[in-house]
C-alpha positions as CSV (number, residue, x, y, z in Angstrom):
1,I,0.4,0.9,12.5
2,I,-0.7,1.5,8.9
3,L,-3.4,-0.7,7.5
4,V,-3.7,-1.0,3.7
5,K,-7.0,-2.4,2.7
6,A,-9.0,-3.0,-0.4
7,P,-12.4,-4.7,-1.2
8,K,-12.3,-8.5,-1.2
9,E,-13.0,-8.7,-4.9
10,V,-10.1,-6.3,-5.7
11,R,-7.7,-8.3,-3.5
12,L,-8.8,-11.5,-5.0
13,E,-8.2,-10.3,-8.6
14,R,-4.8,-8.9,-7.7
15,I,-3.7,-12.0,-5.9
16,M,-4.9,-14.3,-8.7
17,A,-2.9,-12.2,-11.2
18,R,0.2,-12.1,-9.0
19,D,0.3,-15.7,-7.8
20,N,-1.5,-17.6,-10.5
21,G,-3.3,-19.5,-7.8
22,S,-6.8,-20.8,-8.0
23,K,-9.7,-18.8,-6.7
24,E,-10.5,-21.5,-4.1
25,E,-6.9,-21.5,-2.7
26,I,-6.8,-17.8,-2.4
27,L,-10.2,-17.6,-0.8
28,A,-9.2,-20.2,1.7
29,R,-6.1,-18.2,2.6
30,M,-8.2,-15.0,2.9
31,E,-10.6,-16.8,5.3
32,N,-7.7,-17.4,7.7
33,Q,-6.9,-13.7,7.9
34,W,-8.5,-11.2,10.3
35,D,-11.3,-9.2,8.9
36,D,-10.7,-5.5,8.3
37,S,-13.2,-4.6,11.0
38,K,-10.9,-6.2,13.6
39,K,-7.8,-4.5,12.2
40,I,-9.1,-0.9,11.8
41,P,-9.4,-0.2,15.5
42,L,-5.8,-1.3,16.1
43,S,-4.5,0.9,13.3
44,D,-3.2,4.4,13.5
45,Y,-3.8,5.0,9.8
46,V,-5.9,3.3,7.1
47,I,-5.1,3.5,3.4
48,E,-7.8,2.5,0.9
49,N,-5.9,0.8,-1.9
50,I,-8.3,0.9,-4.8
51,D,-7.1,3.7,-7.1
52,L,-3.3,4.1,-7.5
53,D,-3.4,7.9,-7.6
54,Q,-5.6,8.1,-4.5
55,T,-3.4,5.6,-2.7
56,K,-0.3,7.6,-3.5
57,L,-1.9,10.7,-2.1
58,Q,-2.9,8.9,1.1
59,V,0.7,7.6,1.5
60,E,2.1,11.1,1.0
61,Q,-0.3,12.6,3.5
62,I,0.7,10.0,6.1
63,H,4.4,10.4,5.3
64,L,4.1,14.2,5.9
65,K,2.4,13.6,9.3
66,L,4.9,11.1,10.4
67,T,8.0,13.1,9.3
68,K,6.7,16.5,10.5
69,I,9.1,18.0,13.1
70,V,7.3,19.4,16.1
71,V,9.2,22.2,17.8
């Protein structure tokens, strides 16, 4: 399980830009979702999705771990 997370403010900005929804509608949707503190213990990997270059690096590292052939 790979969890991709970002701060609430970042997620809010991105969703508003993508969906053109109101801040209130988006916040209401977010309130119905599990908090990251509940999801992290259930995850095998956690990606911080704030900076695109850092996110790409994290994805590449996880990809290498998952595709590494153990002999």
